[in-house]
Backbone as CSV, one residue per row, in Angstrom:
resi,resn,N_x,N_y,N_z,CA_x,CA_y,CA_z,C_x,C_y,C_z
1,MET,122.160,81.520,35.227,123.501,81.338,34.567,123.517,81.217,33.354
2,ARG,124.541,81.159,32.398,124.370,81.535,31.132,124.440,79.849,30.684
3,SER,124.774,78.870,31.217,124.916,77.630,30.625,124.144,76.768,30.894
4,GLY,123.390,76.950,32.397,122.389,75.879,32.685,122.878,74.328,33.258
5,LEU,124.748,74.537,32.890,125.194,73.203,33.073,125.797,73.188,34.443
6,ILE,125.621,74.220,35.637,126.368,74.466,36.590,125.393,74.499,37.798
7,ASP,125.292,73.291,38.968,124.481,73.597,39.811,125.258,74.234,40.981
8,LEU,124.166,74.930,41.858,125.059,75.665,43.185,124.166,75.315,44.245
9,ASN,124.250,74.432,45.754,123.444,74.169,46.295,124.394,74.721,47.456
10,GLN,123.507,75.277,48.240,123.801,76.485,49.395,123.141,75.697,51.082
11,ASP,123.954,75.166,51.573,123.328,74.564,52.810,124.171,74.205,54.501
12,GLY,123.986,75.380,54.901,124.538,75.313,56.261,125.804,75.982,56.080
13,GLY,125.910,76.470,55.671,127.894,77.542,55.230,128.230,76.886,54.249
14,ILE,127.763,75.510,53.694,128.678,75.019,52.558,127.812,75.051,51.478
15,TRP,128.599,75.557,50.374,128.382,75.895,49.055,128.806,74.843,48.438
16,THR,128.145,73.632,47.368,128.258,73.048,46.847,128.139,73.122,45.466
17,VAL,129.398,73.056,44.516,129.383,73.876,43.030,129.372,72.196,42.181
18,THR,128.452,72.076,41.166,128.365,70.748,40.717,128.467,70.966,39.033
19,LEU,129.591,70.307,38.326,129.631,70.387,36.923,128.411,69.436,36.370
20,ASN,127.578,69.896,35.932,126.411,69.004,35.531,126.528,68.920,33.770
21,ARG,127.295,68.177,33.261,127.377,67.693,32.010,127.505,66.948,31.866
22,PRO,127.458,65.575,32.419,127.864,64.087,32.269,127.976,63.152,30.825
23,ASP,126.870,64.039,30.226,126.735,63.131,28.985,127.778,63.543,27.708
24,LYS,128.369,64.541,28.211,129.806,65.070,27.516,130.955,65.287,28.412
25,ALA,131.588,64.403,29.365,132.024,64.280,30.441,132.323,65.686,31.197
26,ASN,131.536,66.118,31.086,131.688,67.429,31.883,133.094,68.321,31.409
27,ALA,132.744,68.319,29.846,133.803,68.890,29.221,133.331,70.792,29.685
28,LEU,134.229,71.281,29.898,133.939,72.801,29.994,134.029,73.848,29.016
29,THR,132.547,74.451,28.375,132.579,75.414,27.666,132.513,76.875,28.605
30,GLU,132.933,78.075,27.393,133.094,79.210,27.751,132.229,79.472,29.022
31,ASP,130.922,79.188,28.425,129.608,79.729,29.342,129.981,78.987,30.745
32,MET,130.301,77.687,30.814,130.492,77.062,31.653,131.679,77.916,32.972
33,LEU,132.657,78.221,32.359,133.639,79.067,32.763,133.396,80.528,33.441
34,HIS,132.324,80.949,32.651,132.110,82.152,32.865,130.846,82.327,34.430
35,ASP,129.976,81.298,34.029,129.492,80.506,35.758,130.244,80.040,36.855
36,LEU,130.933,79.565,36.633,132.270,79.125,37.602,132.920,80.346,38.528
37,CYS,133.092,81.280,37.308,133.933,82.318,37.957,132.966,83.598,38.467
38,GLU,131.906,83.390,38.137,130.788,84.566,38.898,130.526,83.549,40.243
39,ILE,130.281,82.244,40.313,129.895,82.095,41.667,131.315,81.643,42.354
40,MET,132.680,81.454,42.183,133.852,81.824,42.995,133.577,83.018,43.438
41,GLU,133.460,83.945,42.131,133.917,85.547,42.955,132.986,86.051,44.253
42,GLY,131.426,85.004,43.685,130.674,85.513,44.721,130.237,84.899,45.966
43,ALA,131.260,83.960,46.167,131.281,82.627,47.731,132.332,83.473,48.720
44,GLY,132.406,84.531,48.874,132.991,84.900,50.061,132.647,84.537,50.957
45,GLU,131.250,84.702,51.696,130.641,84.367,52.992,130.329,83.096,52.908
46,ALA,130.940,82.089,52.111,130.590,80.489,52.038,131.919,79.977,53.175
47,ARG,131.630,79.491,54.389,132.071,78.444,55.138,132.833,77.787,54.255
48,ALA,132.501,77.019,53.700,133.047,76.235,52.854,132.546,75.771,51.367
49,LEU,133.456,75.362,50.874,132.937,75.144,49.339,133.665,73.818,48.820
50,ILE,132.565,72.852,48.307,132.381,71.351,47.659,132.816,71.749,46.023
51,LEU,133.813,71.334,45.027,133.307,71.561,43.505,133.378,70.037,43.353
52,THR,132.456,69.547,42.626,132.596,68.343,42.407,131.610,68.031,40.661
53,GLY,131.382,67.101,40.087,130.673,66.765,39.047,130.011,65.760,39.109
54,GLN,128.466,65.805,38.204,127.928,64.711,38.076,128.307,63.572,37.170
55,GLY,127.580,62.427,37.395,128.745,61.331,36.489,129.597,60.600,37.106
56,LYS,130.667,59.751,35.958,131.903,59.343,36.220,132.851,59.598,36.209
57,ILE,132.797,61.290,35.554,133.992,61.772,35.223,134.083,63.512,35.539
58,PHE,134.843,63.582,36.398,134.738,65.121,37.129,134.777,65.928,36.007
59,SER,135.745,66.224,34.800,135.782,67.280,33.682,136.918,66.582,32.719
60,ALA,136.805,66.310,31.849,137.332,66.099,30.221,138.415,67.443,30.353
61,GLY,138.139,68.343,30.984,139.235,69.810,30.432,137.710,70.870,29.448
62,ALA,138.926,71.325,29.040,137.973,72.431,27.494,136.949,71.286,26.626
63,ASP,135.692,71.874,26.530,134.960,71.197,25.465,136.028,71.082,24.194
64,LEU,136.084,70.064,23.096,136.902,70.452,22.124,136.442,71.613,21.162
65,ASP,135.802,71.519,20.680,135.236,72.502,19.822,135.673,73.776,20.062
66,ALA,135.071,74.098,21.597,135.536,75.666,21.980,137.127,75.588,22.201
67,ALA,137.484,74.477,22.679,139.086,74.654,22.637,140.131,75.241,21.399
68,ARG,139.382,74.830,20.247,139.992,74.482,18.672,139.161,76.286,18.361
69,ALA,138.335,76.970,18.900,137.918,78.166,18.890,138.422,79.231,19.306
70,GLY,139.722,78.932,20.517,139.932,79.526,21.677,140.001,79.441,23.040
71,LEU,139.013,78.803,23.487,138.750,78.639,24.847,140.247,78.047,25.621
72,ALA,141.099,77.142,24.942,142.263,76.659,25.620,143.241,77.607,26.388
73,VAL,142.919,78.833,25.439,144.425,80.038,25.829,143.436,81.239,26.034
74,SER,142.539,80.867,27.174,141.113,82.015,27.402,141.798,82.200,28.739
75,ASP,141.625,83.892,29.354,142.119,84.099,30.429,141.213,83.558,31.872
76,LEU,139.760,83.268,31.198,139.009,82.584,31.529,139.418,81.452,33.141
77,TRP,140.314,80.491,32.632,141.007,79.729,33.723,141.650,80.401,34.999
78,GLU,142.450,81.298,34.358,142.907,82.048,35.542,142.201,82.551,36.399
79,ARG,141.410,83.323,35.843,140.265,83.859,36.863,139.596,83.317,37.437
80,LEU,139.208,81.818,37.009,138.854,80.902,38.088,139.490,80.205,39.285
81,SER,140.836,80.282,38.603,141.698,79.783,40.002,142.205,80.760,40.674
82,GLY,141.770,81.822,40.396,142.614,82.795,41.159,141.590,83.342,42.038
83,ALA,140.081,82.985,41.614,138.805,83.142,42.345,138.751,82.418,43.630
84,ILE,138.860,80.780,43.192,139.138,79.943,43.980,140.463,80.043,45.471
85,VAL,141.130,80.578,44.980,142.613,80.543,45.674,142.144,81.390,46.585
86,ARG,141.335,82.731,46.388,141.398,83.466,47.382,139.930,83.736,48.042
87,LEU,138.936,82.450,48.333,138.174,82.455,48.840,138.538,81.793,50.693
88,PRO,138.032,82.778,51.609,138.203,82.944,52.904,138.265,81.471,53.220
89,GLY,137.184,80.284,52.865,136.401,79.493,53.442,137.731,78.195,53.222
90,LEU,137.343,76.981,53.709,138.085,76.257,52.829,137.648,75.430,51.518
91,THR,138.048,75.475,50.679,137.831,74.787,49.852,138.045,73.144,49.350
92,ILE,137.254,72.411,48.584,137.374,70.947,47.951,137.335,70.866,47.247
93,ALA,137.947,70.011,46.345,137.596,69.246,44.850,137.138,67.882,45.367
94,ALA,136.123,67.607,45.129,135.560,66.389,45.724,135.563,65.399,43.765
95,LEU,136.356,65.013,43.652,136.567,64.579,42.296,136.288,62.735,42.004
96,ASN,134.909,63.599,41.292,134.095,61.759,41.275,134.551,61.137,40.512
97,GLY,135.596,61.415,39.702,136.165,60.713,38.163,137.366,61.571,37.726
98,THR,137.826,60.972,36.740,138.524,61.303,35.874,138.865,62.867,35.744
99,LEU,139.830,63.573,36.091,140.208,65.146,36.040,141.281,65.299,34.777
100,ALA,140.748,65.793,33.760,141.540,66.311,32.678,142.059,67.225,31.997
101,GLY,143.187,67.760,31.923,143.238,69.140,30.948,142.947,70.221,31.940
102,GLY,142.689,71.508,31.140,142.277,72.488,31.780,141.511,73.111,33.080
103,ALA,140.900,71.352,33.227,139.819,71.236,34.550,141.213,71.391,35.405
104,MET,142.115,70.922,35.336,142.852,70.631,36.479,142.964,71.988,37.302
105,GLY,143.299,72.943,36.657,143.638,74.555,37.212,142.730,74.426,38.462
106,MET,141.446,74.244,38.369,140.162,74.744,39.358,140.458,73.675,40.405
107,ALA,140.958,72.571,40.249,141.038,71.361,41.745,142.333,72.041,42.090
108,LEU,143.354,72.037,41.352,145.079,72.649,42.284,144.357,73.752,42.904
109,ALA,143.745,74.544,42.862,143.471,75.894,43.294,142.744,75.725,44.720
110,CYS,142.118,74.818,44.926,141.505,74.194,46.095,142.546,74.077,46.976
111,ASP,141.850,74.211,48.296,142.683,73.298,49.077,142.863,72.010,49.644
112,MET,142.481,71.252,49.356,142.419,69.881,49.084,141.744,69.058,48.039
113,ARG,141.844,68.298,47.624,141.382,67.668,47.133,141.261,65.832,47.209
114,ILE,139.669,65.110,47.080,139.816,64.079,47.663,139.424,63.108,46.131
115,ALA,139.379,62.062,45.957,138.762,61.194,44.793,138.303,59.909,44.981
116,VAL,137.659,59.839,44.059,137.216,57.727,44.012,138.230,57.168,43.511
117,ARG,138.134,56.153,44.182,139.183,55.103,43.404,139.628,55.168,42.037
118,GLY,139.010,55.229,41.116,139.155,54.691,39.468,139.479,56.541,39.047
119,ALA,139.619,57.386,39.258,139.990,58.521,39.275,141.274,58.418,38.502
120,LYS,141.455,59.145,37.349,142.857,59.045,36.640,143.073,60.781,36.800
121,PHE,144.420,60.863,36.083,144.855,62.565,36.459,145.787,62.637,34.958
122,PHE,145.351,63.525,34.490,146.272,63.394,32.997,146.297,65.095,32.809
123,TYR,147.082,65.840,31.744,147.268,67.299,31.438,147.528,67.233,30.566
124,PRO,147.008,66.939,29.034,147.647,66.791,27.835,147.950,67.765,26.903
125,VAL,148.852,68.816,27.619,149.330,69.689,26.512,150.188,69.840,25.967
126,MET,151.427,68.958,26.289,152.590,68.589,25.017,151.967,67.955,23.830
127,LYS,150.827,67.053,24.743,150.311,66.162,23.113,149.137,67.281,22.142
128,ASN,148.856,68.276,22.673,147.670,69.026,21.958,148.766,70.720,21.496
129,ALA,149.892,70.581,22.142,150.921,71.647,21.643,150.053,73.103,22.267
130,PHE,149.543,72.996,23.584,149.385,74.176,24.189,150.099,74.171,25.283
131,LEU,150.297,75.478,25.800,150.937,75.497,27.127,149.864,75.774,28.408
132,PRO,149.988,75.080,29.657,149.122,75.150,30.766,148.994,76.069,30.988
133,GLN,147.757,76.322,31.902,147.540,77.769,32.622,148.355,78.111,33.102
134,PRO,148.978,79.384,33.234,150.241,79.887,33.899,150.477,79.493,34.896
135,SER,149.399,79.566,36.413,149.380,79.221,37.860,149.810,78.051,37.684
136,ASP,149.316,76.939,36.755,148.879,75.485,37.041,150.424,74.778,37.349
137,PRO,151.201,75.419,36.756,152.751,74.610,37.098,152.659,74.663,38.449
138,ALA,153.501,76.102,38.421,153.492,76.283,40.047,153.132,75.139,41.195
139,ARG,151.763,75.494,40.827,150.916,75.090,42.089,150.730,73.502,42.030
140,MET,150.980,73.188,41.142,151.325,71.151,40.806,152.672,71.124,41.299
141,VAL,153.666,71.898,41.251,154.691,71.839,41.555,154.970,71.589,43.148
142,ALA,154.019,72.690,43.928,153.883,72.733,45.455,153.688,71.714,45.899
143,LEU,152.805,70.891,45.330,152.196,69.365,45.764,153.257,68.587,45.571
144,ILE,153.700,68.317,44.304,154.321,67.001,44.051,155.403,66.989,43.581
145,GLY,156.005,68.467,43.017,157.874,68.335,42.925,157.839,68.466,41.440
146,PRO,158.840,69.002,40.892,159.273,69.340,39.609,159.367,68.485,38.594
147,SER,159.972,67.470,39.270,160.339,66.327,38.255,158.959,65.659,38.027
148,ARG,157.963,65.300,39.234,156.437,64.514,38.891,155.577,65.215,37.772
149,THR,156.019,67.216,37.670,155.424,67.630,37.316,155.630,67.821,35.733
150,LYS,156.744,67.697,35.878,156.867,67.160,34.186,156.595,66.056,33.699
151,LEU,156.552,65.239,34.659,155.729,63.653,34.268,154.432,63.873,33.541
152,ILE,153.582,64.765,34.401,152.697,64.653,33.797,152.415,65.476,32.593
153,LEU,153.068,67.086,32.551,152.632,67.990,31.675,153.731,67.505,30.424
154,MET,154.913,67.055,30.654,155.925,67.097,29.377,155.925,65.358,28.827
155,GLY,155.792,64.554,30.228,155.721,63.199,29.497,154.616,62.873,29.508
156,GLY,153.396,63.527,29.844,151.779,63.290,28.934,151.242,62.020,29.972
157,GLN,152.106,61.609,31.205,151.223,60.465,31.619,150.264,60.425,32.656
158,LYS,149.301,59.616,32.082,148.020,59.305,33.141,148.379,58.590,34.530
159,ILE,147.890,59.359,35.501,148.137,58.891,37.081,147.157,58.411,37.267
160,MET,147.054,57.329,37.975,145.843,56.430,38.571,145.832,57.006,40.065
161,ALA,144.591,57.049,40.846,144.562,57.498,42.109,145.465,57.184,43.032
162,ASP,145.785,55.748,43.414,146.695,55.424,44.103,147.957,55.812,43.899
163,GLU,148.679,56.052,42.831,149.983,57.166,42.493,149.697,58.282,42.358
164,ALA,148.508,58.919,42.192,148.248,60.368,42.790,148.294,60.691,44.225
165,LEU,148.052,59.367,44.805,147.640,59.786,46.350,149.072,59.835,47.078
166,ALA,150.112,58.688,46.701,151.300,59.017,46.877,152.011,60.155,46.585
167,PHE,152.107,60.434,45.574,152.792,61.581,44.577,152.349,62.874,45.606
168,GLY,150.863,63.013,46.142,150.509,64.101,47.192,149.740,64.974,46.090
169,LEU,148.928,64.504,44.739,148.259,65.055,44.140,147.039,65.233,44.806
170,ILE,146.828,64.201,45.322,145.780,64.349,46.203,145.536,63.764,47.391
171,ASP,144.616,64.209,48.423,144.870,64.009,49.901,144.061,62.377,50.611
172,ARG,142.973,62.078,49.905,142.683,61.146,50.481,141.652,60.444,49.088
173,ILE,141.662,59.008,49.461,140.594,58.320,48.244,139.465,57.816,48.809
174,VAL,138.426,57.581,48.263,136.973,57.401,49.065,136.243,56.404,48.110
175,GLU,135.067,55.767,48.754,134.398,55.125,47.570,133.642,56.095,46.746
176,PRO,133.063,56.077,45.873,132.032,56.946,45.220,131.014,57.456,45.857
177,GLU,130.444,56.244,46.734,128.925,56.716,47.689,129.255,57.191,48.401
178,ALA,130.596,57.182,48.981,130.794,57.892,50.117,131.431,59.611,49.737
179,LEU,131.659,59.654,48.888,132.467,61.225,48.248,131.778,62.403,49.040
180,ASN,130.499,62.923,48.503,130.120,64.093,49.614,129.963,63.918,50.835
181,GLU,129.669,62.739,51.475,129.875,62.563,53.123,131.074,62.683,53.454
182,ALA,131.968,62.262,52.780,133.439,62.608,53.155,133.778,64.194,52.990
183,ALA,133.559,64.712,51.761,133.876,66.213,51.786,133.397,67.200,52.832
184,ARG,132.042,66.626,52.781,131.070,67.507,54.117,132.243,67.430,55.365
185,ASP,132.202,66.128,55.682,132.879,65.874,56.861,134.135,66.522,57.203
186,ILE,134.854,66.552,56.419,135.969,67.472,56.211,135.885,68.936,56.587
187,CYS,134.839,69.483,56.218,134.470,71.019,56.266,133.593,70.946,57.472
188,ALA,133.186,70.209,58.631,132.196,70.299,59.627,133.255,71.474,60.456
189,ASP,134.136,71.248,60.660,135.278,72.312,61.995,135.348,73.655,61.409
190,SER,135.381,73.772,59.663,135.644,75.118,59.771,134.388,75.265,59.505
191,VAL,132.996,74.955,59.343,132.018,75.663,59.391,131.425,76.273,60.728
192,ALA,131.706,75.435,61.768,131.550,75.289,62.749,132.149,77.087,63.553
193,ALA,133.469,77.021,62.912,134.314,77.716,63.604,133.852,79.302,62.751
194,PRO,134.339,80.273,63.186,134.210,81.849,62.918,134.923,81.744,61.173
195,ILE,134.467,82.374,60.210,134.975,82.599,59.157,136.655,83.325,58.930
196,ASP,136.474,84.215,60.245,137.723,84.844,60.277,139.110,83.779,60.676
197,VAL,138.486,82.918,61.411,139.468,81.896,61.991,139.922,80.909,60.737
198,ALA,139.392,80.374,60.243,139.116,79.566,59.057,140.302,80.296,58.198
199,HIS,140.000,81.711,57.611,140.774,82.597,56.503,142.195,82.536,57.360
200,ARG,142.297,82.734,58.592,143.974,83.277,59.219,144.604,81.535,59.382
201,ILE,143.622,81.006,59.233,144.687,79.714,59.223,144.967,79.317,57.802
202,LYS,144.444,79.581,57.054,144.939,79.322,55.604,145.835,79.906,55.359
203,THR,145.899,81.587,55.812,147.279,82.611,55.473,148.287,81.491,56.138
204,MET,148.135,81.109,57.645,149.290,80.721,58.099,149.949,79.591,57.340
205,CYS,148.844,78.731,56.761,149.351,77.714,55.869,149.645,77.737,54.214
206,ALA,149.733,78.976,53.752,150.201,79.636,52.895,151.522,79.151,52.696
207,PRO,152.035,78.662,51.233,153.675,78.414,51.086,154.382,79.396,51.086
């Protein structure tokens, strides 16, 4: 991998992809995005995939220096979220902490999102004079509706985990020490079933 900051573990049909830059709030560099894209594009045989992070923040979004150099408008974000959406197996964003900015796209692209109680959710595109990634607003609207999407994207509001659960932005709140186990437990039936069954159910559930 280019960055050395993305960990991949394959165990019993479950791929766990971990952002491993906790000293920088798992802020994403261009090389990290390339690594994530390549992993997701090569994960077609995964029965389930869990996306998580090291430390107490899932991701602060784009690395600020890289964002100023053009990463904020890179097509890598759309390439990544598109690759996640196309995966035939179950995908879970296991959010170990705050989810911010462009990192929202990869979580929105997952089939479901679970989070620790202290997590916050915000996407400060208006404040920073950027547009969100093209597919992110539609995916967010599908989960929480247009008004709440505007609350986050246009109002710049930080949403706490309890409110995110009530909105439908996340699907479950778990304790930090139980996050990985909870994600793996959700994956268990999908891992045990033929992969084509999981893919067909995903297709049937598509909006």
